[in-house]
C-alpha positions in Angstrom: -17.0 -34.1 61.5 -17.5 -30.4 62.4 -21.5 -30.8 61.9 -21.6 -33.8 64.1 -19.6 -31.7 67.0 -22.0 -28.8 66.4 -25.0 -30.8 66.7 -23.8 -32.8 69.5 -23.0 -29.3 71.5 -26.6 -27.8 70.4 -28.1 -30.8 71.9 -26.0 -30.6 75.0 -26.9 -26.7 75.3 -30.7 -27.6 74.7 -30.6 -30.2 77.4 -28.6 -28.0 80.0 -31.3 -25.2 79.3 -34.0 -27.9 80.1 -32.4 -29.2 83.1 -31.9 -25.6 84.5 -35.4 -24.5 83.9 -36.9 -27.4 85.5 -34.7 -27.3 88.4 -35.3 -23.8 88.8 -39.1 -24.5 89.0 -38.8 -27.1 91.5 -36.2 -25.0 93.8 -37.7 -21.7 93.7 -41.5 -21.3 92.3 -42.6 -18.0 91.6 -43.9 -16.1 94.3 -47.4 -14.7 94.2 -48.7 -11.5 96.2 -52.3 -11.8 97.6 -53.9 -8.3 98.7 -55.5 -9.0 102.2 -58.0 -6.3 102.9 -58.0 -4.9 106.6 -61.2 -6.4 108.4 -63.6 -3.8 110.2 -62.0 -3.4 113.6 -63.8 -1.9 116.5 -63.2 -1.0 120.3 -66.3 -1.2 122.6 -68.8 -1.4 119.3 -67.1 2.0 118.2 -66.2 2.0 114.3 -63.2 2.8 113.5 -60.6 2.5 116.1 -56.8 2.9 116.1 -56.4 0.9 119.0 -56.6 -2.5 117.2 -53.7 -3.2 114.8 -54.1 -5.9 112.4 -51.0 -8.0 111.2 -51.5 -10.8 108.7 -49.2 -13.9 108.8 -49.9 -16.4 106.3 -53.3 -17.8 106.7 -53.3 -16.4 110.5 -54.9 -12.9 111.2 -53.1 -11.3 114.6 -55.0 -8.7 116.3 -53.4 -6.5 119.0 -55.1 -4.2 121.4 -52.9 -1.1 121.7 -55.3 0.9 123.9 -54.8 2.2 127.5 -57.9 0.1 129.0 -57.8 -3.6 129.8 -59.1 -6.0 127.1 -61.7 -8.0 128.7 -62.7 -10.0 125.5 -63.0 -10.3 121.8 -66.0 -10.4 119.7 -66.1 -11.5 115.9 -68.7 -12.3 113.3 -67.1 -15.2 111.6 -70.2 -17.5 112.8 -72.6 -15.3 111.0 -70.5 -15.8 107.9 -71.3 -19.4 107.9 -67.9 -20.1 109.4 -67.8 -23.1 112.0 -65.1 -22.5 115.0 -62.6 -25.5 114.8 -63.5 -26.5 111.5 -63.1 -23.3 109.3 -61.2 -21.3 111.9 -59.7 -21.5 115.1 -59.0 -18.7 117.8 -56.6 -18.2 120.3 -56.5 -15.3 122.8 -53.3 -14.2 124.8 -53.0 -11.1 126.7 -54.1 -8.4 124.3 -53.6 -10.6 121.3 -56.1 -12.3 119.3 -55.0 -14.9 116.8 -57.3 -16.2 114.3 -56.3 -19.0 111.8 -58.3 -19.5 108.6 -58.2 -23.2 107.8 -60.6 -23.6 104.8 -60.6 -22.0 101.5 -64.1 -20.5 102.3 -62.4 -18.9 105.4 -59.3 -17.9 103.8 -61.6 -16.0 101.1 -63.3 -14.2 103.8 -59.7 -13.4 105.4 -58.4 -12.0 102.3 -61.6 -9.8 101.5 -61.8 -8.2 104.8 -65.4 -8.7 105.1 -65.8 -9.5 108.7 -65.8 -7.7 112.1 -63.4 -7.8 115.0 -64.5 -6.1 118.1 -62.1 -5.4 121.3 -64.0 -5.3 124.3 -62.5 -3.5 127.2 -63.1 -2.6 130.7 -64.3 0.9 129.6 -68.1 1.2 129.3 -69.1 2.1 125.6 -70.6 5.3 124.8 -73.3 4.2 122.3 -74.3 7.7 121.2 -71.0 7.7 118.9 -71.2 4.2 117.4 -70.9 3.8 113.6 -71.9 0.7 111.9 -68.8 -1.1 110.6 -70.8 -1.7 107.2 -70.3 1.8 106.4 -66.4 2.4 106.4 -65.2 5.7 105.7 -63.5 6.1 102.1 -59.9 6.4 103.5 -60.5 2.8 104.9 -61.2 1.3 101.6 -57.5 1.9 100.6 -56.1 0.0 103.9 -54.8 -3.3 102.6 -52.0 -5.5 103.7 -50.2 -7.8 101.9 -49.4 -11.5 102.4 -46.7 -13.3 100.1 -47.3 -16.8 99.0 -44.2 -18.7 98.1 -45.9 -20.7 95.6 -48.9 -19.9 92.7 -52.0 -20.4 94.0 -53.1 -22.6 91.5 -50.3 -25.0 90.5 -47.2 -24.2 93.0 -45.1 -23.7 90.0 -43.6 -21.2 87.6 -45.2 -20.9 84.1 -42.1 -19.5 82.5 -39.8 -22.5 83.3 -41.7 -25.3 81.4 -42.0 -22.9 78.5 -38.0 -22.5 78.3 -37.8 -26.1 78.8 -40.1 -26.9 75.7 -38.3 -24.6 73.5 -34.8 -26.3 74.5 -36.4 -29.5 73.6 -38.0 -28.2 70.2 -34.4 -26.7 69.4 -32.8 -30.0 70.3 -35.6 -31.9 67.9 -34.9 -29.3 65.1 -30.9 -30.1 65.0 -31.6 -33.9 65.1 -34.2 -33.6 62.3 -31.6 -31.4 59.9 -29.0 -33.8 60.9 -31.0 -37.0 59.8 -31.9 -35.4 56.5 -28.6 -34.6 55.7 -27.0 -38.1 55.7 
């Protein structure tokens, strides 16, 4: 009788472990952190600038002009990167902010790589004698990255540890049932 009670309790524990691991997987998938590199930010065709602040939010890039001049408009090179506005990305300009929402996987890859240019054009006339090409960033700019936290795994949207622990629990329960069936 003790063996039967032990076997039933082991099976119950295995089932509970499996249930907990599966429910944890559904309720709280693992978080993955994607590093988003800052894009090349310019002001009046001058690179680099400290007057444009980049803030990533999900699949959106928010650019804020904090200089003393008045912003006239923004320039980007996303169309030169084979992205199509209102298909691959959308643009919204509000006051001194430019919001770019990246809609497709190709656009999000460019967003995460930082290989695009944002230029804030102000009412101040640019001085072309000190213009630096955005393709040649200084070595300190290479380390500027932001983090975007995505609540799901990029490939499957699930945790890889939970199914493994569930399989171990099922294997344990199967072993107990096999032992009990051979002892009869």
